[in-house]
C-alpha positions in Angstrom: 72.1 99.3 181.4 74.1 96.1 181.4 75.5 94.5 178.3 76.4 90.8 178.2 79.1 89.3 176.0 77.7 88.0 172.8 77.0 84.2 173.0 74.8 81.6 171.6 73.6 79.0 174.1 76.5 79.9 176.4 79.1 79.4 173.5 80.8 82.3 171.7 79.6 82.9 168.2 81.5 81.3 165.4 82.4 82.9 162.1 81.6 80.6 159.1 83.5 82.6 156.5 86.3 84.8 157.9 87.1 86.0 154.4 84.7 86.6 151.5 84.6 83.8 148.9 87.3 84.1 146.3 84.9 84.8 143.4 83.2 87.6 145.3 86.5 89.2 146.3 87.8 89.0 142.7 84.6 90.6 141.5 84.8 93.4 144.1 88.4 94.2 143.1 87.6 94.0 139.4 84.7 96.3 139.8 86.8 98.8 141.8 89.5 98.7 139.1 86.9 99.3 136.3 85.2 102.2 138.2 88.4 104.0 139.3 89.9 106.9 137.5 93.6 107.1 136.5 93.8 103.6 135.1 92.7 101.6 132.1 92.4 98.2 133.7 91.0 96.3 130.7 94.3 94.3 130.5 94.4 93.5 134.3 93.5 90.1 135.6 92.5 89.5 139.3 93.1 86.3 141.2 92.0 85.8 144.9 93.6 83.3 147.2 92.0 83.8 150.6 92.3 87.5 151.3 95.4 87.9 149.1 94.9 89.4 145.6 97.3 88.8 142.8 97.2 91.3 139.9 98.5 90.2 136.5 98.4 91.5 133.0 99.6 94.8 131.6 98.8 98.5 131.6 100.3 101.5 129.7 102.5 103.1 132.4 104.2 102.6 135.7 101.8 105.0 137.5 98.9 102.8 136.4 100.7 99.8 137.9 100.9 101.6 141.2 97.4 102.8 141.0 96.0 99.3 140.4 97.7 98.1 143.6 96.3 101.1 145.6 92.8 100.3 144.3 93.0 96.6 145.1 94.4 97.3 148.6 91.4 99.6 149.3 88.8 96.9 148.7 87.2 95.5 151.9 88.4 92.0 152.6 91.8 92.4 150.9 94.7 91.9 153.3 97.6 91.7 150.8 98.2 92.5 147.2 100.8 90.8 145.0 101.3 93.1 141.9 102.7 91.3 138.9 101.3 93.8 136.4 103.7 94.8 133.6 103.8 98.4 132.2 103.7 99.0 128.4 100.8 97.2 126.9 101.7 94.2 124.7 99.7 94.2 121.4 
């Protein structure tokens, strides 16, 4: 069996959206944070710029800060995470 390189009318295919739209990526990261164990992410805000995620807000402890970054980095489409979360929730 012979496989040809993928093409469309003799031109290589083009990718219209290399990265998911910002709103969809923000939603995916927010959903992952909400569903994950080991963190109360109700005070965390997610901002997407391209495939970079910025996390802001506050959580109760330093381990939760690290956990939030791990979770965000694990989401498909995320290439970089900037973690600006503060520990020690401000009332």
